[in-house]
C-alpha positions in Angstrom: 21.5 -10.9 -22.8 20.6 -7.1 -20.8 22.6 -4.6 -20.5 23.3 -4.1 -17.0 22.8 0.4 -17.5 19.5 -0.1 -18.8 17.9 -1.6 -16.2 15.8 1.0 -14.1 17.0 1.0 -10.8 14.9 3.8 -9.3 12.4 2.3 -6.5 8.7 3.3 -6.3 6.2 2.6 -4.0 1.7 2.4 -4.5 0.0 2.6 -1.9 -3.7 1.9 -0.5 -5.5 2.3 2.3 -8.2 0.7 4.5 -9.8 0.4 8.0 -11.0 -1.9 10.4 -13.1 -1.6 13.1 -14.5 -5.0 13.9 -13.2 -7.5 15.6 -9.5 -5.8 16.3 -8.1 -4.7 19.6 -8.6 -0.8 18.5 -9.9 0.5 15.6 -7.1 1.2 12.8 -6.5 2.7 10.1 -4.5 1.4 7.9 -2.1 2.5 4.7 0.2 -0.1 3.0 2.7 0.2 -0.3 4.4 -2.1 -2.5 7.9 -1.7 -3.6 9.7 -2.7 -6.6 12.0 -0.9 -8.9 9.9 -0.6 -13.0 11.1 -4.1 -13.9 9.7 -6.1 -10.4 6.8 -3.8 -11.1 6.2 -4.7 -14.8 6.5 -8.2 -13.9 4.3 -8.0 -10.8 1.5 -6.5 -12.6 1.6 -9.4 -15.3 1.2 -11.9 -12.2 -1.5 -9.4 -11.0 -3.8 -9.6 -13.8 -3.2 -13.2 -14.8 -4.8 -14.2 -11.0 -8.1 -11.1 -12.1 -10.2 -11.9 -14.4 -12.8 -9.9 -13.7 -13.9 -6.1 -13.3 -11.8 -3.3 -12.9 -9.6 -3.6 -9.7 -8.5 -7.0 -7.9 -10.1 -5.7 -4.9 -9.5 -7.6 -1.2 -13.0 -7.9 -0.1 -14.7 -9.3 -3.2 -12.6 -12.3 -3.0 -13.5 -15.7 -1.4 -11.4 -17.6 0.6 -9.6 -19.6 -2.2 -9.0 -16.7 -4.0 -7.1 -15.0 -1.4 -4.8 -17.6 -1.0 -4.0 -17.5 -4.3 -3.6 -14.0 -4.7 -0.9 -14.2 -1.5 1.1 -17.1 -3.5 1.6 -14.7 -6.2 2.1 -12.1 -4.0 4.9 -14.2 -2.3 6.7 -15.1 -5.7 7.3 -11.8 -6.7 9.6 -11.2 -3.5 8.2 -7.5 -3.5 9.0 -5.3 -0.3 6.1 -4.3 1.4 5.3 -1.6 4.3 2.2 -1.7 6.8 1.5 1.9 8.6 -1.1 1.2 11.5 -2.5 4.0 13.1 -4.6 3.1 16.2 -7.2 3.6 18.0 -8.7 5.2 14.8 -11.8 7.7 15.6 -13.8 7.1 12.8 -14.9 11.0 12.6 -11.8 11.8 12.1 -10.5 9.5 9.1 -8.4 11.7 7.5 -6.6 12.9 10.5 -5.4 9.2 10.4 -4.5 8.9 6.7 -2.1 12.5 7.2 -0.5 10.8 9.7 -0.3 7.6 8.2 1.2 9.4 4.8 3.6 11.4 6.6 5.4 8.1 8.2 4.7 5.9 4.7 7.0 8.3 2.9 9.5 8.5 5.6 9.5 4.5 5.3 9.3 4.7 1.3 12.7 7.1 1.4 14.8 4.8 4.2 13.7 1.9 2.1 15.3 3.8 -1.2 12.5 4.8 -2.8 11.8 8.2 -4.5 8.5 7.9 -5.7 4.8 7.3 -3.9 1.6 6.7 -5.4 -1.4 6.3 -3.8 -4.8 5.0 -5.1 -7.1 8.3 -6.0 -10.1 8.2 -4.4 -13.0 11.2 -4.6 -11.6 14.1 -6.1 -12.9 15.8 -3.6 -10.5 14.0 -0.9 -7.8 13.9 -3.6 -7.7 17.7 -3.9 -7.3 17.2 0.3 -4.2 15.0 -0.1 -3.4 17.5 -2.3 -3.1 20.4 0.4 -1.2 18.1 2.5 1.6 17.5 0.6 3.0 20.8 0.4 1.9 21.8 4.3 4.0 18.5 5.3 6.9 19.6 3.3 6.7 22.7 5.1 7.3 21.3 8.3 9.6 19.2 6.9 7.5 16.6 7.9 7.9 14.9 4.5 11.1 13.9 2.5 11.8 16.8 0.1 13.1 14.7 -3.0 10.3 12.3 -2.5 7.8 12.7 -5.7 4.0 11.7 -4.3 1.3 11.5 -7.1 -2.8 9.5 -7.5 -3.5 7.1 -9.6 -7.0 5.1 -9.9 -7.0 1.7 -8.7 -8.1 0.1 -11.9 -5.2 1.9 -13.8 -2.6 0.3 -12.3 -2.1 -3.4 -10.1 0.8 -2.1 -8.4 -1.8 -0.7 -6.3 -4.1 -4.5 -6.2 -1.1 -5.5 -4.3 -0.9 -2.8 -1.4 -5.2 -3.6 -1.4 -3.8 -7.2 -0.6 -1.6 -7.3 1.6 -3.5 -4.5 3.5 -6.3 -7.2 3.4 -4.3 -9.8 4.2 -2.9 -7.7 7.4 -6.3 -6.4 8.2 -7.7 -10.4 8.6 -5.4 -11.0 10.5 -6.0 -8.5 13.2 -9.1 -9.9 13.6 -7.5 -13.1 14.5 -7.4 -14.8 10.5 -3.4 -15.1 9.8 -3.7 -17.6 7.3 -3.2 -15.6 4.5 -0.8 -12.7 5.5 1.6 -15.9 6.9 2.8 -15.8 3.2 3.9 -12.5 3.1 4.5 -11.6 6.5 8.2 -11.6 6.7 8.4 -8.9 3.2 6.4 -6.5 5.4 7.6 -3.9 7.5 5.1 -2.8 10.1 5.1 0.9 11.1 2.9 2.1 14.4 1.5 5.5 14.3 -0.7 6.4 17.9 -3.8 8.7 17.0 
């Protein structure tokens, strides 16, 4: 039997981004995160690895409908909490502004749910540098929780980032009218809206 005191309770959030321009009411920028303590995250990583057998990362856009259903069913079985920040209307020329607004909102939501750490999926080095400059600016304006740690990691390095990708894919598909994937997990998702 495990010693109760040894169970990690710190809650982390692993986040990914997505954008939808076609077949939606308004173009949208999405930033989503899967939340878990380290014990639950370890279980989720194992489950996601079990359904992904090729390539560096499980990516929604690469999956066929059967694989998408398997993915959301797997995620539903994990009983994770998720946050999706939806920023609309997205101007394609101002994606980084939308991202900044979504990072700010996501971090507050993570803290409100008891989170202490956010891992954003890494992008290009120049875009990561831009994010790294954003964090202290937001803290300086009291627009970001002071005690929340923010880091970046390649999507191929942590299957918890795949979970966020899958949830965003299901949400984005639902926004286009195909809600068969989102229905399995929507009860576990907190949706936060940001007007741009």
